[in-house]
C-alpha positions in Angstrom: 8.2 -12.1 0.5 10.5 -9.4 -0.8 10.3 -7.3 -4.0 13.3 -9.3 -5.4 11.4 -12.6 -4.6 8.3 -11.3 -6.4 10.4 -10.3 -9.4 12.0 -13.8 -9.5 8.6 -15.5 -9.1 7.0 -13.5 -12.0 10.1 -14.0 -14.2 9.9 -17.8 -13.6 6.2 -18.0 -14.3 6.1 -15.9 -17.4 9.6 -16.5 -18.9 10.2 -12.7 -19.1 13.7 -11.5 -18.2 14.1 -10.4 -14.6 15.3 -6.9 -15.6 12.0 -6.3 -17.6 9.9 -7.7 -14.7 11.7 -5.5 -12.2 11.1 -2.4 -14.4 7.4 -3.2 -14.6 7.1 -3.8 -10.8 9.0 -0.6 -10.0 6.8 1.3 -12.5 3.6 -0.1 -10.9 4.7 0.9 -7.4 5.7 4.4 -8.5 2.4 4.9 -10.3 0.4 3.8 -7.3 2.5 6.0 -5.0 2.2 9.1 -7.3 -1.5 8.6 -7.8 -2.0 8.5 -4.0 0.2 11.6 -3.5 -2.1 13.4 -5.9 -5.1 12.4 -3.6 -6.6 9.6 -5.7 -7.4 6.0 -4.7 -6.2 3.1 -6.8 -8.7 0.2 -7.4 -7.6 -3.2 -8.6 -10.7 -5.4 -9.1 -10.4 -8.8 -7.4 -7.3 -7.8 -5.5 -8.0 -4.7 -3.4 -7.8 -0.9 -3.1 -5.0 1.4 -2.1 -6.9 4.1 -0.3 -6.2 7.4 1.5 -7.5 7.6 5.0 -8.0 11.0 6.7 -7.0 11.2 10.3 -8.7 14.0 12.2 -6.8 16.5 14.4 -6.4 15.1 18.0 -4.8 15.9 21.3 -1.9 13.7 22.3 0.3 13.6 25.4 4.0 13.4 25.8 4.1 11.5 29.1 7.9 12.0 29.7 7.5 15.8 29.8 3.9 15.7 31.0 2.7 18.0 28.2 -0.2 18.1 25.8 0.4 18.3 22.1 -1.9 18.8 19.1 -1.5 16.2 16.4 -2.7 17.9 13.2 -5.1 16.3 10.7 -3.2 14.2 8.1 -3.7 11.5 5.5 -2.3 8.0 5.7 -2.1 5.3 2.9 -4.0 2.1 3.5 -4.8 -1.1 1.7 -8.3 -2.6 1.7 -8.3 -6.2 0.3 -11.1 -7.3 -2.0 -13.7 -9.8 -0.5 -12.4 -12.6 -2.7 -8.8 -11.9 -1.6 -9.9 -12.0 2.1 -11.8 -15.3 1.7 -8.8 -17.0 0.0 -6.4 -15.9 2.8 -8.9 -17.0 5.5 -9.2 -20.4 3.8 -12.9 -19.9 2.8 
């Protein structure tokens, strides 16, 4: 499902204009992104959590050049679904 399909679905279910729904969806995504850039997690009870995972520094290999490189420590965004979310997707 794409963002446009989500906007259409919400507009159909709520009766709110697509333009307004799109503005809300865009604002939600921007707020989640900005909060995570600032180093904070976002928790949505019953849905899941947008969390920041820390990856430690590690040694990698470039096999085409047969060299070793150091991959620095870095953060990556992740989503951890709530238990109720997981059980619904699994089919209970």
